[in-house]
C-alpha positions as a Markdown table, in Angstrom:
| # | Residue | x | y | z |
|---|---|---|---|---|
| 1 | Met | 117.4 | 84.1 | 104.4 |
| 2 | Phe | 117.5 | 87.7 | 102.9 |
| 3 | His | 121.5 | 88.0 | 102.4 |
| 4 | Gly | 122.0 | 87.7 | 105.9 |
| 5 | Met | 119.7 | 90.6 | 107.1 |
| 6 | Lys | 119.1 | 90.5 | 111.0 |
| 7 | Val | 115.6 | 91.3 | 112.4 |
| 8 | Val | 115.3 | 92.5 | 115.9 |
| 9 | Val | 111.7 | 92.1 | 117.3 |
| 10 | Ser | 110.5 | 93.5 | 120.7 |
| 11 | Gly | 107.5 | 93.9 | 122.7 |
| 12 | Asp | 104.1 | 92.3 | 122.9 |
| 13 | Cys | 103.9 | 88.8 | 121.3 |
| 14 | Tyr | 101.4 | 88.6 | 118.1 |
| 15 | Glu | 98.7 | 86.2 | 118.6 |
| 16 | Thr | 97.9 | 83.7 | 115.9 |
| 17 | Glu | 94.7 | 83.5 | 116.4 |
| 18 | Gly | 91.7 | 85.9 | 115.3 |
| 19 | Asn | 92.0 | 88.8 | 113.0 |
| 20 | Ala | 93.5 | 92.1 | 113.4 |
| 21 | Met | 94.9 | 95.2 | 112.0 |
| 22 | Ile | 98.8 | 96.1 | 111.8 |
| 23 | Leu | 99.7 | 100.0 | 111.9 |
| 24 | Met | 103.3 | 100.6 | 110.7 |
| 25 | Asn | 105.4 | 103.6 | 110.1 |
| 26 | His | 107.0 | 103.7 | 106.6 |
| 27 | Arg | 110.3 | 104.8 | 107.2 |
| 28 | Thr | 111.4 | 103.1 | 103.4 |
| 29 | Arg | 109.6 | 101.7 | 100.7 |
| 30 | Leu | 110.6 | 98.3 | 101.6 |
| 31 | Asp | 109.4 | 98.2 | 105.3 |
| 32 | Trp | 106.4 | 95.7 | 104.7 |
| 33 | Ile | 108.9 | 93.2 | 102.8 |
| 34 | Tyr | 111.0 | 93.0 | 105.6 |
| 35 | Leu | 108.5 | 92.4 | 108.1 |
| 36 | Phe | 107.4 | 89.1 | 106.2 |
| 37 | Gly | 110.5 | 87.3 | 107.7 |
| 38 | Tyr | 108.7 | 88.0 | 111.1 |
| 39 | Leu | 105.2 | 87.2 | 110.2 |
| 40 | Phe | 106.6 | 83.8 | 108.4 |
| 41 | Arg | 108.2 | 82.8 | 111.5 |
| 42 | Gly | 105.5 | 83.6 | 113.8 |
| 43 | Lys | 102.9 | 81.2 | 111.1 |
| 44 | Ile | 101.0 | 84.3 | 110.1 |
| 45 | Leu | 102.4 | 85.2 | 106.8 |
| 46 | His | 99.3 | 83.7 | 104.9 |
| 47 | Lys | 97.2 | 85.8 | 107.0 |
| 48 | Gln | 98.5 | 89.0 | 105.4 |
| 49 | Lys | 96.4 | 91.5 | 103.5 |
| 50 | Ile | 98.1 | 94.8 | 102.5 |
| 51 | Val | 96.6 | 98.5 | 102.0 |
| 52 | Leu | 98.6 | 99.4 | 98.6 |
| 53 | Lys | 98.7 | 102.3 | 96.4 |
| 54 | Ser | 96.5 | 101.4 | 93.0 |
| 55 | Gln | 100.0 | 101.8 | 90.5 |
| 56 | Ile | 101.7 | 99.0 | 92.2 |
| 57 | Lys | 99.1 | 96.3 | 90.6 |
| 58 | Trp | 100.6 | 97.1 | 87.2 |
| 59 | Ile | 104.2 | 95.9 | 88.3 |
| 60 | Pro | 104.9 | 92.7 | 86.4 |
| 61 | Gly | 105.3 | 90.0 | 88.8 |
| 62 | Val | 105.0 | 92.3 | 92.2 |
| 63 | Gly | 101.6 | 93.7 | 91.3 |
| 64 | Trp | 100.2 | 90.1 | 90.1 |
| 65 | Ser | 101.3 | 88.7 | 93.2 |
| 66 | Met | 99.5 | 91.5 | 95.6 |
| 67 | Gln | 96.4 | 91.0 | 93.5 |
| 68 | Ala | 96.3 | 87.5 | 94.0 |
| 69 | Gly | 97.2 | 87.9 | 97.6 |
| 70 | Gly | 93.9 | 90.2 | 98.5 |
| 71 | Gly | 95.7 | 93.5 | 98.2 |
| 72 | Ile | 93.6 | 96.4 | 98.8 |
| 73 | Phe | 94.5 | 99.1 | 96.4 |
| 74 | Leu | 93.7 | 102.5 | 97.0 |
| 75 | Asp | 93.6 | 105.4 | 94.0 |
| 76 | Arg | 93.6 | 108.5 | 96.3 |
| 77 | Ser | 90.2 | 109.5 | 95.7 |
| 78 | Trp | 87.9 | 108.8 | 98.7 |
| 79 | Asp | 85.1 | 108.0 | 97.0 |
| 80 | Ser | 86.3 | 105.0 | 95.1 |
| 81 | Asp | 88.8 | 104.2 | 97.8 |
| 82 | Gln | 85.9 | 103.6 | 100.3 |
| 83 | Thr | 83.9 | 101.7 | 98.0 |
| 84 | Asn | 87.0 | 99.7 | 97.3 |
| 85 | Ile | 87.6 | 98.9 | 101.0 |
| 86 | Val | 84.2 | 98.0 | 101.9 |
| 87 | Lys | 84.1 | 95.8 | 99.2 |
| 88 | Met | 87.2 | 93.7 | 99.9 |
| 89 | Leu | 86.4 | 93.3 | 103.6 |
| 90 | Asp | 83.1 | 92.0 | 102.9 |
| 91 | His | 84.8 | 89.6 | 100.6 |
| 92 | Phe | 87.3 | 88.3 | 103.0 |
| 93 | Asn | 84.2 | 87.9 | 105.9 |
| 94 | Met | 82.2 | 86.0 | 103.1 |
| 95 | Leu | 84.9 | 83.6 | 102.7 |
| 96 | Glu | 85.3 | 83.4 | 106.5 |
| 97 | Ser | 89.0 | 83.8 | 106.3 |
| 98 | Asn | 91.1 | 84.7 | 109.3 |
| 99 | Tyr | 92.9 | 87.9 | 108.3 |
| 100 | Asn | 95.4 | 90.8 | 109.1 |
| 101 | Ile | 95.4 | 94.2 | 107.2 |
| 102 | Leu | 98.5 | 95.7 | 107.3 |
| 103 | Phe | 98.4 | 99.6 | 107.1 |
| 104 | Phe | 100.3 | 102.4 | 106.8 |
| 105 | Pro | 98.4 | 105.8 | 108.1 |
| 106 | Glu | 101.1 | 108.0 | 106.8 |
| 107 | Gly | 100.2 | 106.9 | 103.5 |
| 108 | Thr | 103.6 | 107.3 | 102.1 |
| 109 | Asp | 107.4 | 106.5 | 102.8 |
| 110 | Phe | 109.6 | 109.0 | 105.1 |
| 111 | Ser | 111.3 | 110.8 | 102.5 |
| 112 | Glu | 112.7 | 114.3 | 102.7 |
| 113 | Gln | 110.2 | 115.7 | 100.5 |
| 114 | Asn | 107.3 | 113.7 | 102.2 |
| 115 | Lys | 108.8 | 115.3 | 105.4 |
| 116 | Ile | 108.2 | 119.1 | 104.2 |
| 117 | Lys | 104.9 | 118.2 | 103.0 |
| 118 | Ser | 104.1 | 116.6 | 106.7 |
| 119 | Asp | 105.3 | 119.6 | 108.4 |
| 120 | Lys | 103.2 | 121.9 | 106.7 |
| 121 | Phe | 100.2 | 119.7 | 107.3 |
| 122 | Ala | 101.2 | 119.7 | 111.1 |
| 123 | Thr | 101.5 | 123.5 | 110.9 |
| 124 | Lys | 98.3 | 123.9 | 109.3 |
| 125 | Ala | 96.7 | 121.8 | 111.7 |
| 126 | Gly | 98.4 | 123.1 | 114.7 |
| 127 | Leu | 100.6 | 120.0 | 115.7 |
| 128 | Pro | 103.9 | 119.3 | 116.3 |
| 129 | Arg | 106.4 | 118.7 | 113.6 |
| 130 | Tyr | 108.1 | 115.2 | 113.8 |
| 131 | Glu | 111.5 | 113.9 | 112.9 |
| 132 | His | 111.5 | 110.6 | 112.5 |
| 133 | Val | 107.8 | 109.9 | 111.5 |
| 134 | Leu | 105.2 | 111.5 | 109.1 |
| 135 | His | 101.6 | 112.6 | 110.6 |
| 136 | Pro | 99.3 | 110.1 | 110.1 |
| 137 | Arg | 96.0 | 110.3 | 107.7 |
| 138 | Val | 93.3 | 108.9 | 109.7 |
| 139 | Val | 90.3 | 108.8 | 107.4 |
| 140 | Gly | 91.0 | 105.5 | 105.8 |
| 141 | Leu | 91.9 | 104.0 | 109.3 |
| 142 | Asn | 88.8 | 105.0 | 110.8 |
| 143 | Cys | 86.7 | 103.4 | 107.6 |
| 144 | Ile | 88.7 | 100.1 | 108.1 |
| 145 | Val | 88.3 | 100.0 | 111.8 |
| 146 | Asp | 84.4 | 100.7 | 111.6 |
| 147 | His | 83.8 | 98.4 | 109.2 |
| 148 | Met | 85.8 | 95.7 | 110.7 |
| 149 | Arg | 83.7 | 96.4 | 114.1 |
| 150 | Lys | 80.6 | 96.4 | 112.7 |
| 151 | Ser | 81.0 | 92.7 | 111.0 |
| 152 | Asn | 82.8 | 91.4 | 114.3 |
| 153 | Ser | 85.8 | 90.8 | 112.7 |
| 154 | Ile | 89.0 | 92.5 | 114.1 |
| 155 | Asp | 90.2 | 91.6 | 117.7 |
| 156 | Ala | 93.2 | 93.8 | 118.1 |
| 157 | Ile | 95.4 | 96.7 | 116.5 |
| 158 | Tyr | 98.9 | 95.9 | 116.5 |
| 159 | Asp | 101.0 | 98.9 | 116.6 |
| 160 | Ile | 104.6 | 98.0 | 114.9 |
| 161 | Thr | 107.3 | 100.9 | 115.2 |
| 162 | Val | 110.1 | 100.0 | 112.3 |
| 163 | Ala | 113.8 | 101.2 | 112.8 |
| 164 | Tyr | 117.1 | 100.6 | 111.3 |
| 165 | Ser | 120.4 | 100.9 | 113.3 |
| 166 | His | 122.8 | 101.1 | 110.0 |
| 167 | Asp | 122.4 | 102.3 | 106.6 |
| 168 | Ile | 118.8 | 102.9 | 105.6 |
| 169 | Pro | 118.2 | 101.5 | 101.8 |
| 170 | Gln | 115.3 | 103.5 | 101.0 |
| 171 | Ser | 114.1 | 102.3 | 97.3 |
| 172 | Glu | 114.3 | 99.1 | 95.3 |
| 173 | Ser | 117.3 | 100.8 | 93.7 |
| 174 | Asp | 119.4 | 101.1 | 96.9 |
| 175 | Ile | 118.6 | 97.6 | 97.4 |
| 176 | Ile | 120.4 | 96.6 | 94.0 |
| 177 | Met | 123.3 | 99.0 | 94.9 |
| 178 | Arg | 123.9 | 98.4 | 98.3 |
| 179 | Gly | 121.9 | 95.5 | 99.4 |
| 180 | Pro | 119.4 | 95.1 | 102.1 |
| 181 | Pro | 119.6 | 96.6 | 105.6 |
| 182 | Lys | 121.7 | 95.1 | 107.6 |
| 183 | Val | 119.4 | 95.0 | 110.9 |
| 184 | Val | 115.9 | 96.0 | 111.1 |
| 185 | His | 114.2 | 96.7 | 114.6 |
| 186 | Tyr | 110.3 | 96.2 | 114.9 |
| 187 | His | 108.8 | 97.2 | 118.3 |
| 188 | Ile | 105.3 | 95.7 | 118.8 |
| 189 | Arg | 102.6 | 97.3 | 121.1 |
| 190 | Arg | 99.0 | 95.3 | 121.1 |
| 191 | Tyr | 95.9 | 96.9 | 121.6 |
| 192 | Pro | 92.7 | 95.0 | 122.2 |
| 193 | Ile | 89.8 | 96.4 | 120.2 |
| 194 | Ser | 87.8 | 96.5 | 123.1 |
| 195 | Glu | 90.0 | 99.5 | 124.8 |
| 196 | Leu | 89.8 | 101.5 | 121.5 |
| 197 | Pro | 87.4 | 104.6 | 121.1 |
| 198 | Val | 84.1 | 103.3 | 119.6 |
| 199 | Gly | 83.5 | 105.3 | 116.3 |
| 200 | Asp | 86.4 | 107.6 | 115.4 |
| 201 | Val | 89.8 | 106.6 | 116.4 |
| 202 | Ser | 91.9 | 109.9 | 115.0 |
| 203 | Ser | 93.1 | 110.8 | 118.5 |
| 204 | Trp | 93.6 | 107.6 | 119.6 |
| 205 | Cys | 96.0 | 107.0 | 116.2 |
| 206 | Arg | 97.9 | 110.6 | 116.4 |
| 207 | Asn | 98.5 | 110.1 | 120.4 |
| 208 | Val | 100.2 | 106.7 | 119.3 |
| 209 | Trp | 102.4 | 108.2 | 116.5 |
| 210 | Gln | 103.5 | 110.9 | 119.3 |
| 211 | His | 104.7 | 107.8 | 121.3 |
| 212 | Lys | 106.1 | 106.3 | 118.0 |
| 213 | Glu | 107.9 | 109.6 | 117.9 |
| 214 | Asn | 109.4 | 109.5 | 121.1 |
| 215 | Leu | 110.5 | 106.1 | 120.9 |
| 216 | Leu | 112.3 | 106.6 | 117.6 |
| 217 | His | 114.1 | 109.5 | 119.0 |
| 218 | Glu | 115.5 | 107.6 | 122.1 |
| 219 | Phe | 116.3 | 104.9 | 119.5 |
| 220 | Tyr | 118.5 | 107.0 | 117.5 |
| 221 | Asn | 119.6 | 109.2 | 120.2 |
| 222 | Glu | 120.9 | 105.9 | 121.9 |
| 223 | Leu | 122.2 | 105.0 | 118.7 |
| 224 | Asn | 124.1 | 107.8 | 118.0 |
| 225 | Leu | 125.4 | 108.0 | 121.5 |
| 226 | Ser | 127.0 | 104.6 | 121.0 |
| 227 | Cys | 128.5 | 105.7 | 117.5 |
| 228 | Arg | 130.2 | 108.3 | 119.1 |
| 229 | Gln | 131.5 | 106.2 | 122.1 |
| 230 | Phe | 132.8 | 103.8 | 120.0 |
| 231 | Glu | 134.7 | 106.3 | 117.6 |
| 232 | Thr | 136.1 | 108.1 | 120.8 |
| 233 | Asn | 137.2 | 104.6 | 122.1 |
| 234 | Met | 138.8 | 104.0 | 118.5 |
| 235 | Lys | 140.9 | 107.5 | 119.1 |
| 236 | Lys | 141.9 | 106.4 | 122.4 |
| 237 | Asn | 143.5 | 102.7 | 121.0 |
| 238 | Gln | 145.2 | 104.6 | 118.2 |
| 239 | Met | 146.7 | 106.9 | 120.6 |
| 240 | Phe | 148.1 | 104.2 | 122.5 |
| 241 | Leu | 149.3 | 102.3 | 119.5 |
| 242 | Phe | 151.2 | 105.2 | 118.2 |
């Protein structure tokens, strides 16, 4: 429905019952909008709550809808962010609503500038540099998982890896000028909350992101190989025609 954009989903099925968290790498500024197509078809879009930058709430139209939909807005000041996270989760629980929290541990979209910052963080922390994802920041994740666990309001965490097999429109202006991506790939892995470590999920999240980096490395390597094979075949056909 979105200009003919194709969405390819692989991996585990998303269960409609219960509460959950969705973790996703933030390849572009609009990954979460493309995901809505899958959530709508799965009849779970109405359950979706998103953790967002507080600046978004002031965007006309979009900001109002995000506030009305129960978005959790962060100022990147931990004292206020922690208070706001707990307040919103308690509000959802008070309403006895089924909800899913979409959270981007990277904190921002993947861009050249943000990759440089991620590489500096990796060097300082003694971590490997990534080519396809940014290193996750896990303080907010720990807070959300811990509070949902204490209130018995989380059943699973879904790790979603997003990839693009054609041009990647990075921002809203790219969408206006070039249109949406032709194909978006989502690979889903479901982790029951009972399988996660209790207390601190930092190491678990970093392992998930390492796997995500490996998965994307394989995906883009195969994609590039297919493109080179296609170009080779085209050259052979041209030689034959001439």
